[in-house]
C-alpha positions as protocol buffer text, in pm:
chain_id: "A"
residue {
  index: 1
  type: MET
  ca { x: 8389 y: 2508 z: 9665 }
}
residue {
  index: 2
  type: ASN
  ca { x: 8657 y: 2744 z: 9538 }
}
residue {
  index: 3
  type: ASP
  ca { x: 8949 y: 2579 z: 9362 }
}
residue {
  index: 4
  type: ILE
  ca { x: 9245 y: 2789 z: 9477 }
}
residue {
  index: 5
  type: ARG
  ca { x: 9583 y: 2640 z: 9402 }
}
residue {
  index: 6
  type: ASN
  ca { x: 9894 y: 2723 z: 9600 }
}
residue {
  index: 7
  type: THR
  ca { x: 10079 y: 3020 z: 9462 }
}
residue {
  index: 8
  type: PRO
  ca { x: 10442 y: 3096 z: 9529 }
}
residue {
  index: 9
  type: SER
  ca { x: 10516 y: 3375 z: 9772 }
}
residue {
  index: 10
  type: VAL
  ca { x: 10824 y: 3596 z: 9792 }
}
residue {
  index: 11
  type: SER
  ca { x: 10941 y: 3883 z: 10006 }
}
residue {
  index: 12
  type: ALA
  ca { x: 10816 y: 4228 z: 9909 }
}
residue {
  index: 13
  type: HIS
  ca { x: 11177 y: 4346 z: 9944 }
}
residue {
  index: 14
  type: SER
  ca { x: 11275 y: 4146 z: 9636 }
}
residue {
  index: 15
  type: LEU
  ca { x: 11007 y: 4331 z: 9434 }
}
residue {
  index: 16
  type: ALA
  ca { x: 11069 y: 4681 z: 9570 }
}
residue {
  index: 17
  type: ASP
  ca { x: 11117 y: 4825 z: 9221 }
}
residue {
  index: 18
  type: ALA
  ca { x: 10803 y: 4665 z: 9077 }
}
residue {
  index: 19
  type: PRO
  ca { x: 10544 y: 4912 z: 8937 }
}
residue {
  index: 20
  type: TRP
  ca { x: 10284 y: 4866 z: 9216 }
}
residue {
  index: 21
  type: ARG
  ca { x: 9940 y: 5019 z: 9174 }
}
residue {
  index: 22
  type: THR
  ca { x: 9626 y: 5031 z: 9384 }
}
residue {
  index: 23
  type: SER
  ca { x: 9275 y: 5036 z: 9245 }
}
residue {
  index: 24
  type: THR
  ca { x: 9105 y: 5374 z: 9242 }
}
residue {
  index: 25
  type: ARG
  ca { x: 8807 y: 5193 z: 9402 }
}
residue {
  index: 26
  type: SER
  ca { x: 9010 y: 5079 z: 9703 }
}
residue {
  index: 27
  type: GLN
  ca { x: 8902 y: 5173 z: 10051 }
}
residue {
  index: 28
  type: THR
  ca { x: 9136 y: 5265 z: 10334 }
}
residue {
  index: 29
  type: SER
  ca { x: 9106 y: 4936 z: 10523 }
}
residue {
  index: 30
  type: ASN
  ca { x: 9091 y: 4663 z: 10259 }
}
residue {
  index: 31
  type: CYS
  ca { x: 9326 y: 4730 z: 9970 }
}
residue {
  index: 32
  type: VAL
  ca { x: 9557 y: 4521 z: 9762 }
}
residue {
  index: 33
  type: GLU
  ca { x: 9824 y: 4633 z: 9523 }
}
residue {
  index: 34
  type: VAL
  ca { x: 9911 y: 4466 z: 9194 }
}
residue {
  index: 35
  type: ALA
  ca { x: 10225 y: 4485 z: 8984 }
}
residue {
  index: 36
  type: PRO
  ca { x: 10275 y: 4344 z: 8636 }
}
residue {
  index: 37
  type: LEU
  ca { x: 10605 y: 4158 z: 8603 }
}
residue {
  index: 38
  type: ASN
  ca { x: 10811 y: 4134 z: 8286 }
}
residue {
  index: 39
  type: ALA
  ca { x: 11066 y: 3871 z: 8384 }
}
residue {
  index: 40
  type: GLY
  ca { x: 11046 y: 3511 z: 8497 }
}
residue {
  index: 41
  type: PRO
  ca { x: 10751 y: 3271 z: 8495 }
}
residue {
  index: 42
  type: SER
  ca { x: 10528 y: 3499 z: 8701 }
}
residue {
  index: 43
  type: ALA
  ca { x: 10318 y: 3761 z: 8526 }
}
residue {
  index: 44
  type: VAL
  ca { x: 10158 y: 3943 z: 8821 }
}
residue {
  index: 45
  type: ALA
  ca { x: 10249 y: 4014 z: 9184 }
}
residue {
  index: 46
  type: LEU
  ca { x: 9986 y: 4088 z: 9449 }
}
residue {
  index: 47
  type: ARG
  ca { x: 10033 y: 4227 z: 9803 }
}
residue {
  index: 48
  type: ASP
  ca { x: 9840 y: 4380 z: 10092 }
}
residue {
  index: 49
  type: SER
  ca { x: 9872 y: 4759 z: 10081 }
}
residue {
  index: 50
  type: LYS
  ca { x: 9864 y: 4771 z: 10463 }
}
residue {
  index: 51
  type: ASP
  ca { x: 10168 y: 4541 z: 10481 }
}
residue {
  index: 52
  type: ARG
  ca { x: 10392 y: 4644 z: 10192 }
}
residue {
  index: 53
  type: GLY
  ca { x: 10688 y: 4467 z: 10352 }
}
residue {
  index: 54
  type: GLY
  ca { x: 10495 y: 4143 z: 10391 }
}
residue {
  index: 55
  type: PRO
  ca { x: 10454 y: 3845 z: 10159 }
}
residue {
  index: 56
  type: VAL
  ca { x: 10373 y: 3880 z: 9791 }
}
residue {
  index: 57
  type: LEU
  ca { x: 10166 y: 3633 z: 9592 }
}
residue {
  index: 58
  type: LEU
  ca { x: 10284 y: 3555 z: 9240 }
}
residue {
  index: 59
  type: PHE
  ca { x: 10054 y: 3446 z: 8959 }
}
residue {
  index: 60
  type: ASN
  ca { x: 10128 y: 3321 z: 8612 }
}
residue {
  index: 61
  type: ARG
  ca { x: 9911 y: 3469 z: 8336 }
}
residue {
  index: 62
  type: ALA
  ca { x: 9655 y: 3186 z: 8335 }
}
residue {
  index: 63
  type: GLY
  ca { x: 9625 y: 3191 z: 8715 }
}
residue {
  index: 64
  type: TRP
  ca { x: 9576 y: 3568 z: 8724 }
}
residue {
  index: 65
  type: LEU
  ca { x: 9313 y: 3564 z: 8450 }
}
residue {
  index: 66
  type: GLY
  ca { x: 9132 y: 3281 z: 8632 }
}
residue {
  index: 67
  type: PHE
  ca { x: 9135 y: 3482 z: 8955 }
}
residue {
  index: 68
  type: ILE
  ca { x: 9000 y: 3796 z: 8785 }
}
residue {
  index: 69
  type: THR
  ca { x: 8728 y: 3596 z: 8607 }
}
residue {
  index: 70
  type: GLY
  ca { x: 8625 y: 3429 z: 8935 }
}
residue {
  index: 71
  type: ALA
  ca { x: 8619 y: 3760 z: 9120 }
}
residue {
  index: 72
  type: LYS
  ca { x: 8401 y: 3922 z: 8853 }
}
residue {
  index: 73
  type: LYS
  ca { x: 8157 y: 3629 z: 8877 }
}
residue {
  index: 74
  type: GLY
  ca { x: 8137 y: 3658 z: 9257 }
}
residue {
  index: 75
  type: GLN
  ca { x: 8316 y: 3326 z: 9318 }
}
residue {
  index: 76
  type: PHE
  ca { x: 8501 y: 3469 z: 9620 }
}
residue {
  index: 77
  type: ASP
  ca { x: 8217 y: 3671 z: 9774 }
}
residue {
  index: 78
  type: LEU
  ca { x: 8166 y: 3601 z: 10144 }
}
residue {
  index: 79
  type: ASN
  ca { x: 7791 y: 3658 z: 10148 }
}
């Protein structure tokens, strides 16, 4: 079972000036955008590129690195 802890969520409006970027491998229907953050306890913000005004997930450095490691290992694959 995946061990996904609750992450804080904020409005995208409060991060409007964040340096958002989308992966060059993204497809048109299932993209996320990521923004590194320099202030506060959060290191990375993540949002749905189809809903840029929607909620934003915030990760501290350890949480983000754990997510990336799990994704690379297929931990979140649906098949």
